[in-house]
C-alpha positions in Angstrom: -8.7 0.5 32.4 -7.2 -2.9 33.2 -4.0 -3.7 32.1 -3.6 -6.7 29.7 -0.4 -7.0 27.9 3.0 -5.4 29.6 6.4 -4.8 27.3 9.3 -4.2 28.9 12.5 -3.1 27.3 12.4 -5.3 24.6 15.0 -6.8 22.3 15.4 -8.9 19.1 18.2 -8.7 17.2 19.2 -10.7 14.2 22.7 -12.0 13.4 23.9 -12.8 9.6 27.2 -12.9 8.2 27.1 -9.1 7.7 26.5 -8.5 11.6 23.9 -7.8 13.6 20.6 -6.3 13.3 18.7 -4.4 16.5 15.3 -5.0 15.0 13.8 -3.7 18.2 15.9 -2.3 20.5 14.5 -1.1 24.4 11.2 -1.4 23.5 8.4 -0.7 26.2 4.6 0.2 26.0 1.0 -1.2 27.4 -1.9 -2.6 26.4 -5.1 -2.1 28.3 -8.4 -4.6 28.0 -10.3 -3.0 25.2 -8.3 -0.4 23.8 -6.5 -0.5 19.9 -3.1 0.6 20.2 -1.5 1.5 17.0 2.2 1.0 16.3 3.3 3.0 13.2 6.5 3.4 10.8 8.5 3.2 7.8 9.5 -0.3 6.6 12.3 -1.8 9.2 10.7 0.6 11.8 10.6 -2.6 14.2 7.1 -2.6 14.4 6.3 -5.9 12.5 9.0 -7.7 14.4 8.0 -6.3 17.7 4.3 -7.7 17.3 6.1 -11.2 16.2 8.0 -11.4 19.4 4.8 -10.7 21.4 3.5 -14.3 19.3 7.4 -15.8 19.8 7.1 -16.4 15.8 10.9 -15.2 15.1 12.8 -17.4 13.1 15.6 -18.1 15.2 18.0 -18.2 13.4 18.7 -15.9 12.4 16.3 -13.9 14.8 15.9 -13.8 18.5 14.9 -12.1 21.4 17.8 -11.2 23.7 16.2 -9.0 26.5 13.3 -8.0 28.0 10.1 -9.3 28.8 6.5 -9.8 27.3 3.7 -9.9 30.5 0.1 -11.0 29.4 -2.5 -10.7 32.6 -5.1 -13.4 31.8 -8.2 -13.6 32.9 -9.0 -14.9 36.1 -5.1 -15.0 37.1 -3.4 -13.5 39.5 -0.2 -13.1 38.5 1.4 -12.1 34.7 2.9 -14.9 32.6 6.1 -13.9 31.0 5.5 -15.1 27.4 9.4 -15.0 26.7 10.1 -17.5 29.0 7.5 -19.8 28.6 8.2 -23.3 26.7 7.1 -23.6 23.4 4.6 -26.1 24.2 2.9 -23.6 26.7 3.4 -20.9 24.0 0.9 -22.9 21.8 -1.8 -22.8 24.1 -1.5 -18.7 24.1 -0.9 -18.5 20.6 -4.7 -18.6 18.7 -6.4 -18.8 22.1 -5.0 -15.6 23.9 -3.2 -13.9 21.3 -4.0 -14.2 17.4 -2.7 -12.5 14.4 -3.6 -11.0 11.4 -0.9 -10.6 8.4 -0.4 -8.5 5.5 -1.0 -10.6 2.7 -4.0 -13.1 3.3 -3.4 -14.8 -0.2 0.2 -15.7 1.0 -1.3 -16.9 4.4 -3.8 -18.9 3.4 -3.3 -22.4 1.9 -4.1 -22.7 -1.6 -4.8 -26.0 -1.6 -7.7 -26.3 1.1 -11.0 -24.2 0.9 -11.3 -21.5 3.1 -13.7 -23.5 5.2 -11.8 -26.5 5.6 -8.6 -23.5 6.8 -10.6 -22.2 9.5 -12.2 -25.2 10.9 -8.5 -26.9 11.5 -8.0 -24.2 13.2 -11.1 -24.7 15.4 -10.2 -28.1 16.2 -6.7 -27.5 16.9 -7.3 -25.5 19.8 -10.9 -26.9 21.0 -12.3 -30.3 21.8 -15.2 -30.1 19.0 -16.4 -32.2 16.4 -15.9 -31.8 12.6 -19.6 -30.6 12.3 -19.4 -28.1 15.4 -16.5 -26.5 14.0 -18.0 -26.1 10.3 -21.0 -24.5 12.4 -18.9 -22.2 14.0 -17.0 -21.4 11.0 -20.1 -20.4 9.3 -21.5 -18.5 11.8 -18.1 -16.7 12.1 -18.1 -15.6 8.3 -21.7 -14.2 8.8 -20.0 -12.1 11.6 -17.2 -10.4 9.3 -20.0 -9.9 7.4 -19.0 -12.3 4.3 -21.7 -12.6 1.5 -22.7 -16.1 1.3 -21.1 -17.8 4.2 -21.8 -21.5 2.8 -20.4 -20.5 -0.5 -17.3 -18.7 1.3 -16.8 -22.4 3.2 -16.5 -24.7 -0.2 -14.4 -21.5 -1.8 -10.4 -21.5 -2.2 -8.5 -18.9 -1.7 -7.9 -17.8 -5.2 -11.9 -17.2 -5.7 -12.2 -14.7 -3.5 -11.5 -10.8 -3.6 -9.0 -9.2 -1.7 -11.3 -7.8 0.8 -13.3 -11.1 1.0 -9.7 -13.3 1.9 -9.1 -11.1 4.7 -12.5 -11.5 6.3 -11.6 -15.1 6.6 -7.9 -14.2 7.9 -10.0 -12.2 10.4 -12.6 -15.1 11.1 -9.9 -17.6 11.5 -8.0 -15.2 14.2 -11.4 -14.5 16.0 -12.2 -18.4 16.3 -10.8 -19.0 19.8 -12.3 -15.9 21.2 -8.3 -14.3 21.8 -8.1 -11.3 24.1 -5.6 -9.5 22.0 -5.6 -9.5 18.3 -2.8 -8.2 16.3 -3.1 -7.1 12.9 -0.7 -6.3 10.8 -0.9 -4.3 8.0 -4.4 -5.5 7.3 -5.8 -2.9 4.9 -2.5 -1.7 3.0 -3.3 -3.6 -0.2 -7.2 -2.7 -0.5 -9.2 -0.2 -2.0 -10.2 2.5 0.5 -13.9 1.2 0.3 -12.9 -2.3 1.3 -10.2 -0.8 3.8 -13.1 1.4 5.4 -15.4 -1.6 5.8 -12.3 -3.5 7.4 -11.8 -1.1 9.7 -15.1 -0.5 10.8 -15.5 -4.3 11.0 -12.5 -4.5 13.5 -14.0 -2.0 15.9 -17.4 -3.6 16.1 -15.5 -6.9 16.8 -13.6 -5.2 19.4 -16.3 -4.3 21.1 -18.5 -7.1 20.9 -15.8 -10.1 21.9 -14.4 -7.2 24.5 -10.6 -8.1 22.4 -7.8 -5.4 22.4 -6.0 -4.3 19.2 -2.5 -4.0 18.2 -3.0 -2.1 14.7 0.0 -1.9 12.8 0.5 0.2 9.7 2.7 2.7 8.4 -0.2 5.0 7.1 -1.0 7.5 10.2 -4.4 8.0 8.3 -6.0 4.6 9.0 -4.1 5.0 12.8 -6.4 8.0 13.0 -9.6 6.1 12.1 -9.2 3.3 14.6 -6.7 3.5 17.2 -6.9 5.0 21.0 -2.8 5.6 21.8 -0.3 5.5 19.1 3.7 4.1 19.3 5.8 5.9 16.8 8.8 3.9 16.0 11.7 4.4 14.1 14.7 2.0 13.4 14.1 -0.1 16.3 13.2 2.3 19.1 9.8 3.9 20.5 10.5 7.9 19.3 7.1 8.9 20.5 3.9 7.9 22.0 0.8 9.1 23.5 -3.2 9.7 23.0 -3.9 9.5 19.0 -5.6 13.5 19.4 -2.5 14.9 21.2 0.0 12.9 18.8 -2.1 14.6 15.4 -2.4 17.5 17.0 0.9 18.6 18.7 3.4 16.2 17.7 6.9 16.4 19.3 9.1 14.1 17.5 10.5 15.4 14.0 9.8 11.5 12.3 6.5 12.0 13.8 6.1 15.4 12.1 7.1 14.0 8.5 5.2 11.1 8.6 2.3 13.3 9.3 3.5 15.5 7.0 3.5 13.4 3.8 0.4 12.3 3.3 -1.1 13.7 0.3 -3.4 16.1 1.2 -7.4 16.8 -0.1 -8.4 20.4 0.5 -5.6 22.3 -1.1 -2.6 21.5 -3.8 1.4 21.2 -3.4 3.9 21.5 -6.2 5.6 18.6 -4.2 4.8 16.4 -1.1 6.8 17.3 2.7 9.2 14.0 2.8 10.8 12.9 6.6 14.0 14.4 5.9 12.1 18.4 5.9 12.0 17.6 9.7 15.2 16.2 10.7 18.7 15.1 9.9 20.3 11.4 10.6 24.3 10.6 11.6 25.1 7.7 12.3 27.8 8.3 15.6 31.1 6.4 16.8 29.1 3.6 18.7 27.0 2.9 15.5 24.0 4.8 17.1 21.6 6.9 15.1 22.2 10.9 16.7 18.5 12.6 15.3 18.6 16.4 14.3 15.7 18.3 14.6 15.6 21.1 11.7 14.1 24.0 12.9 11.3 24.1 10.3 8.0 23.8 11.6 4.8 21.8 9.9 3.1 24.5 9.1 6.2 26.7 7.6 7.3 23.2 5.7 3.4 23.1 4.1 3.1 26.9 3.3 6.1 26.7 1.3 5.2 24.1 -1.5 1.3 24.9 -1.6 0.2 25.8 -5.2 -1.4 29.1 -5.9 -4.7 28.6 -7.7 -4.0 31.2 -10.6 -0.5 28.9 -11.1 -2.7 26.4 -11.6 -4.9 28.0 -13.6 -2.1 29.0 -16.2 -1.0 25.5 -16.2 -4.1 24.4 -17.4 -4.9 27.6 -19.6 -1.5 26.7 -21.6 -2.0 23.1 -21.8 -5.7 22.3 -23.0 -4.8 24.8 -26.0 -2.7 22.5 -27.3 -3.8 19.5 -29.6 -4.3 16.0 -27.4 -1.4 13.4 -27.3 -3.6 10.7 -27.0 -7.2 10.3 -28.1 -9.9 7.4 -26.9 -13.2 6.7 -28.7 -15.1 3.9 -27.9 -12.9 1.6 -26.8 -13.7 -1.8 -25.7 -12.1 -4.8 -24.3 -13.7 -7.6 -23.5 -13.1 -11.0 -21.3 -15.2 -14.5 -22.3 -16.4 -15.4 -18.9 -18.9 -18.2 -20.1 -18.3 -20.7 -23.2 -19.8 -23.6 -24.8 -18.3 -27.2 -25.4 -16.8 -25.8 -28.5 -15.0 -23.1 -26.7 -17.4 -20.8 -28.4 -17.9 -17.6 -26.2 -21.4 -17.1 -24.4 -20.9 -14.3 -22.2 -18.4 -11.2 -21.3 -17.1 -9.2 -18.6 -17.0 -5.9 -20.0 -13.8 -4.6 -18.3 -13.7 -1.4 -20.8 -16.7 -0.8 -21.9 -17.5 2.3 -24.2 -14.3 4.4 -22.8 -13.8 8.1 -24.9 -11.5 10.7 -23.1 -8.2 12.6 -24.3 -4.9 12.8 -23.0 -2.6 16.2 -23.5 1.0 16.7 -24.0 2.8 17.0 -20.5 -1.0 16.2 -18.7 -1.0 13.7 -15.9 -4.7 12.2 -16.5 -5.4 9.9 -13.1 -7.5 7.0 -13.4 -8.9 6.2 -10.7 -11.8 3.5 -8.8 -12.0 0.0 -7.0 -10.1 -2.9 -7.7 -12.4 -4.3 -10.8 -13.5 -1.2 -12.4 -11.2 -1.8 -15.4 -8.6 1.0 -14.9 -5.8 -1.6 -15.6 -7.1 -3.1 -18.5 -7.5 0.4 -19.8 -3.8 1.1 -19.0 -2.7 -2.0 -20.7 -5.1 -1.8 -24.0 -4.3 1.9 -24.9 -0.4 0.3 -24.9 -1.8 -3.0 -27.3 -0.2 -5.4 -23.9 -4.0 -6.0 -24.0 -6.5 -6.5 -27.3 -9.0 -4.6 -27.6 -12.4 -5.4 -29.3 -13.4 -2.2 -30.6 -12.7 1.4 -30.9 -10.3 3.7 -31.6 -6.7 5.0 -29.7 -5.0 7.6 -31.7 -1.2 8.0 -30.2 0.8 11.3 -31.4 -1.4 10.9 -35.0 -1.4 7.1 -35.6 -4.1 4.7 -35.2 -2.9 2.3 -32.7 -5.5 -0.5 -32.9 -4.9 -0.7 -36.6 -0.7 -0.8 -36.4 0.7 -3.9 -37.8 2.8 -6.0 -35.4 6.1 -5.2 -37.0 5.5 -1.5 -36.3 4.7 -1.9 -33.0 8.6 -1.4 -32.2 9.0 1.8 -32.8 6.0 2.6 -30.7 7.2 0.9 -27.8 9.9 3.8 -27.6 7.4 6.4 -26.8 4.9 4.7 -25.0 5.9 2.7 -21.5 4.7 1.4 -18.6 5.5 1.4 -14.5 4.0 -1.4 -13.1 2.9 -2.2 -9.7 5.2 -4.6 -8.3 8.4 -3.6 -8.9 10.2 -7.1 -7.8 8.4 -9.2 -10.2 9.2 -6.9 -13.1 12.7 -7.4 -12.4 14.9 -9.9 -13.3 16.4 -11.7 -10.2 19.2 -12.8 -12.5 19.9 -9.9 -14.1 22.1 -6.6 -12.6 19.9 -3.8 -12.4 22.0 -1.7 -14.8 21.8 -4.3 -17.6 18.0 -4.1 -16.9 17.9 -0.8 -17.5 20.0 -0.9 -20.4 18.5 -3.9 -22.5 15.8 -1.7 -23.7 18.3 0.8 -25.2 20.0 -2.1 -26.7 16.7 -3.5 -28.4 15.8 -0.2 -30.1 19.4 0.6 -30.8 19.8 3.8 -28.7 23.5 5.3 -28.2 26.2 3.8 -30.6 27.5 1.1 -28.2 27.3 -0.3 -25.0 30.0 2.6 -23.6 27.7 5.3 -24.7 24.5 3.1 -22.9 26.3 2.1 -19.5 27.2 6.1 -19.0 23.6 7.5 -19.9 22.3 4.4 -17.3 24.4 5.8 -14.8 23.2 9.4 -15.5 19.5 7.8 -15.0 20.1 5.7 -11.9 21.8 9.6 -10.6 18.5 11.1 -12.0 16.3 9.2 -10.1 18.2 9.5 -6.8 20.4 6.4 -6.8 23.9 5.9 -7.2 26.0 5.1 -10.3 27.7 2.2 -8.5 24.5 0.8 -8.2 25.0 -0.7 -11.6 26.3 -3.9 -10.9 23.6 -5.1 -8.0 20.8 -7.0 -8.3 17.5 -6.6 -7.4 16.9 -8.0 -4.2 19.7 -5.6 -2.8 17.5 -2.6 -3.0 14.0 -1.6 -0.6 10.6 -1.6 -2.4 11.0 2.0 -2.9 14.5 1.4 -4.6 13.3 -0.8 -6.8 10.7 1.1 -7.7 12.9 4.2 -8.6 14.8 1.4 -11.0 11.6 0.6 -12.6 11.0 4.6 -13.4 15.0 4.4 -14.7 14.4 1.8 -17.1 10.7 3.5 -18.3 12.9 6.8 -19.0 16.3 5.0 -20.9 13.6 5.4 -24.2 13.0 9.3 -23.6 9.5 8.1 -24.5 6.6 10.7 -25.1 4.3 9.1 -22.8 4.2 6.8 -19.8 1.5 4.6 -17.9 2.1 4.4 -13.7 -0.3 1.4 -12.7 -0.3 1.4 -9.5 2.9 2.0 -8.8 3.3 3.5 -5.5 0.4 1.3 -3.9 2.4 -1.1 -1.9 5.0 1.6 -0.2 5.3 3.5 2.9 3.9 6.7 3.0 7.1 8.3 3.2 8.8 6.4 0.7 5.4 6.8 -1.7 6.1 10.9 -1.2 9.5 10.7 -2.4 8.7 8.3 -5.6 5.6 11.0 -6.7 7.8 14.1 -5.6 10.1 12.1 -8.7 7.5 11.9 -11.0 6.7 15.4 -10.5 10.2 16.2 -11.1 10.6 14.3 -14.0 7.5 15.5 -15.5 8.8 19.1 -15.4 12.4 18.0 -16.7 11.2 15.9 -19.6 7.8 17.1 -19.9 6.4 13.5 -20.0 2.3 13.0 -20.1 1.0 10.3 -17.8 -1.7 8.0 -16.9 -1.5 7.9 -13.2 -3.5 4.7 -12.1 -4.4 3.9 -8.7 -7.5 2.7 -6.4 -6.4 5.6 -3.5 -8.3 8.9 -4.8 -6.0 11.2 -2.4 -2.5 10.0 -4.2 -4.7 10.6 -7.4 -5.9 14.2 -6.5 -2.2 14.7 -5.9 -0.8 13.9 -9.1 -3.3 14.5 -11.4 -4.5 17.6 -13.7 -7.7 15.8 -14.3 -9.3 12.8 -12.7 -11.1 9.6 -14.7 -13.5 7.5 -11.8 -14.2 4.5 -13.5 -16.8 1.9 -12.2 -17.5 -1.3 -13.7 -15.7 -0.7 -16.7 -17.3 3.0 -17.7 -16.2 6.2 -16.5 -18.9 7.4 -13.8 -17.2 10.9 -13.9 -14.5 13.3 -15.8 -13.1 16.7 -15.1 -10.7 18.5 -13.0 -9.1 16.6 -10.1 -9.9 19.4 -7.8 -13.5 20.3 -9.0 -14.2 16.4 -8.8 -12.7 16.6 -5.3 -14.8 19.3 -3.9 -18.3 18.5 -5.8 -18.3 15.3 -7.0 -21.6 14.4 -8.8 -21.9 10.5 -8.7 -23.0 8.8 -5.7 -20.0 6.0 -6.5 -17.6 8.8 -6.5 -19.1 10.3 -3.3 -18.3 6.4 -1.7 -14.9 6.8 -2.6 -14.3 10.4 -1.4 -16.1 9.5 2.2 -14.0 6.3 2.2 -10.6 8.3 2.3 -8.7 8.1 5.9 -8.2 11.9 6.5 -6.5 11.9 9.7 -8.5 15.3 10.7 -8.2 16.6 14.2 -12.0 17.5 14.6 -12.6 13.5 13.2 -10.4 12.4 15.9 -11.9 14.1 18.9 -15.6 13.1 17.7 -14.8 9.2 17.6 -13.1 9.7 20.8 -16.0 11.3 22.6 -18.2 8.8 21.2 -16.0 5.6 22.7 -15.0 7.5 25.6 
């Protein structure tokens, strides 16, 4: 294979008033023509900063490439060019023409006031001397190539008029507009449904072969890496801790951090009491010079996994006891519709049936999983159960009380027993309020405990319950990581001692390692406080791990319902079968088969 990109001893540091952060610290790797290299690691590992350094998109200040070289071997030229040393004007030639980037969140990368077509034609005309009409024709051809439905419609559509998967395809089309040699994809599938994710991964594989490009694919999920990469680079705190052939990394990982990342993905073929986490495989100490000293624990992956497996008889005993009780929540023929078309006088002419004649029960202490693609109605269903969304019809009985008929003045007491943990913890926390006050506020509203001193003591206890510290009381949301903010939202939900909690995509935006910690916390809290959960997610592997029973939703209706293990082992409907087949499984035999085909 011919070398295309060579990164040698790259160092990118960020300097602020608090000191210097070595975001990328002495990183060396190669990318060959026609190859896909996966860079994997948690948030803060340096994987995205590595790719931004290659594109020369590091904001200066506070960031700066302070050492190393990035050698690009351009077609038809004998010598490589060092992208670190070229001028900004020269870099504009390489950026877009030779190296292109697909960013994680397409909505923030696309301009909301311009149509998708205009934005791609602008990129084409910036790098190629073509007319508006030629650029438009190229854009329509690109939209067809990335399998967008009805390219002329998408050309005239604004970003908010497209689904997440369609917006990501527009970004891929823009990146391909100048036929680059290297395509850098930074977490391009993180927030997408598993079915959409699968089609995007297949699309990128097909395009790589079609235009003879190389891909640097950045993700925190080794399951996704197994589906697309030829080689893997594992990064931790700015350094490469392991790299090699994808089959070797999955079949025989050498570094304890890699073992932790592999082990913390929810398994599909057996059930666990809790997920292994990175700390099960390694300890980290800070040395006198500030360097991290990693010590591997003696436990093997097999031993750690075996220690947390659930025995079938344990699960059966739990279910027999739980399902002998009276349901805590009864839902009968629930409907939630939204007007999609109105006449001149505002009278609805047509509806989107987000929840359409849905019936089920939830038992005390149970976790009921709701799974399906975006738009299937699962979030609307969860919000309707809590009276955060008005139902059109049906019946919801919670703890013997009819919720939908309850007067608004009586809802306040209901809120104490029914809580929700939202998908995005940052947007559900007031940035001007300390996290201690944010957790204390619902206690004040409902008059829980006699005074604020007692409430503060309770909040500090809750912070420690969710593995934070009492001293964090006076800090603000921006001072925490995504996983820590989600723990804060969990603590706030616990403040009123609820009986029932809806978890709405509460781990979908987290690294797999942080996700494992939050899922373990939710399971521990269920055992400790005997909570009842409805756990909503588009990720069937996470729902299967968390849930006793599972509901598969599609277009507002229940597609399938039953014990989680039974649905996975024997799905009854084509829709459920499609969801299961789309899950990145990371199996050794699948990797071996894929590499045999591509070699």
